[in-house]
C-alpha positions as CSV (number, residue, x, y, z in Angstrom):
1,M,11.7,11.8,11.4
2,P,10.3,12.4,7.6
3,I,13.2,14.5,6.4
4,S,16.1,12.6,4.8
5,G,19.2,14.5,4.2
6,G,17.9,17.8,5.6
7,T,15.5,18.7,3.2
8,H,13.6,15.9,1.2
9,M,10.5,14.2,2.1
10,K,10.9,10.3,2.7
11,C,7.5,8.6,2.2
12,K,7.0,4.6,2.5
13,H,3.6,4.9,0.8
14,I,1.8,7.8,-0.8
15,H,-1.8,8.2,-0.8
16,Y,-3.8,11.2,-2.6
17,S,-6.9,12.8,-1.4
18,R,-9.6,13.2,-3.8
19,H,-8.9,17.0,-3.7
20,A,-5.3,16.5,-5.0
21,F,-6.3,14.1,-7.7
22,E,-8.9,17.0,-8.9
23,R,-6.3,19.6,-8.7
24,M,-3.7,17.5,-10.4
25,F,-6.1,16.7,-13.3
26,E,-7.2,20.5,-13.8
27,R,-3.6,21.5,-13.9
28,A,-2.2,18.3,-15.9
29,I,0.4,17.4,-13.4
30,P,0.9,13.5,-13.3
31,P,1.6,11.5,-10.2
32,D,5.1,10.6,-11.4
33,V,5.6,14.3,-11.3
34,V,4.3,14.7,-7.7
35,E,6.3,11.9,-6.3
36,R,9.4,13.3,-7.8
37,V,8.7,16.6,-6.2
38,I,8.1,14.9,-2.9
39,A,11.6,12.8,-3.3
40,Q,13.6,15.6,-4.6
41,G,12.0,18.8,-3.8
42,E,12.6,20.9,-0.8
43,I,10.8,21.4,2.2
44,I,9.9,25.2,2.3
45,A,7.5,24.9,5.3
46,D,6.1,22.7,7.9
47,Y,3.3,22.8,10.0
48,P,3.9,20.6,13.0
49,D,0.7,21.1,14.9
50,E,-1.6,20.2,12.0
51,Q,-3.9,17.3,12.8
52,P,-4.1,14.6,12.5
53,Y,-0.3,14.3,11.1
54,P,2.3,17.3,10.7
55,S,2.2,18.8,7.1
56,F,4.8,20.0,4.7
57,L,5.0,22.3,1.8
58,I,7.2,21.1,-0.7
59,L,8.8,22.8,-3.7
60,G,9.9,21.0,-6.7
61,Y,10.2,21.4,-10.5
62,D,8.9,19.7,-13.5
63,Q,11.4,20.8,-16.0
64,T,11.3,24.8,-15.2
65,N,7.8,24.9,-14.1
66,P,7.6,25.0,-10.2
67,I,5.0,23.0,-8.4
68,H,4.1,22.9,-4.6
69,V,3.0,20.0,-2.8
70,V,1.3,20.0,0.5
71,L,1.3,16.7,2.4
72,A,0.7,15.2,5.7
73,H,3.3,12.7,7.2
74,N,2.5,9.8,9.3
75,A,6.0,9.3,11.3
76,T,4.6,6.2,12.7
77,T,3.9,4.3,9.4
78,G,6.0,6.4,6.9
79,E,2.6,7.2,4.8
80,C,2.5,10.7,3.1
81,H,-1.3,11.8,2.5
82,I,-1.1,14.3,-0.3
83,I,-3.4,17.2,0.5
84,T,-3.2,19.6,-2.6
85,V,-0.7,19.8,-5.7
86,Y,-0.5,23.3,-7.5
87,L,1.5,25.5,-9.5
88,P,2.5,28.6,-7.4
89,D,1.4,32.0,-8.7
90,S,4.1,34.5,-9.2
91,K,2.2,37.1,-8.0
92,I,1.5,35.5,-4.6
93,W,5.1,34.1,-4.2
94,D,8.8,35.7,-4.5
95,A,11.0,34.7,-7.5
96,T,12.2,31.6,-5.7
97,F,8.4,30.3,-5.1
98,K,9.5,29.7,-1.6
99,R,7.9,32.7,0.3
100,R,4.9,34.7,-0.2
101,R,5.2,38.0,-1.2
102,T,4.3,40.9,1.3
103,S,1.6,43.2,0.7
């Protein structure tokens, strides 16, 4: 089970996709911030049927800046595969950055 303490993700090893690295570079989000979001952030959505591993959307903060991390978790090995990292847009997300706004 990837969730530790009910809301945090526990990763034995973290692997970054090329896409994630590109998005992090574009948005000036360093790996240590991403890893802190994973360890301390809140899982706000899960996608248990994603393949090859279930995936999760995690909300965390770098100081006051919200950050979303999408990752896939291999429960067998404990490895996390970072799919993408982005700064949620307040036009798309509610004030808590936990729910998408309805149109």
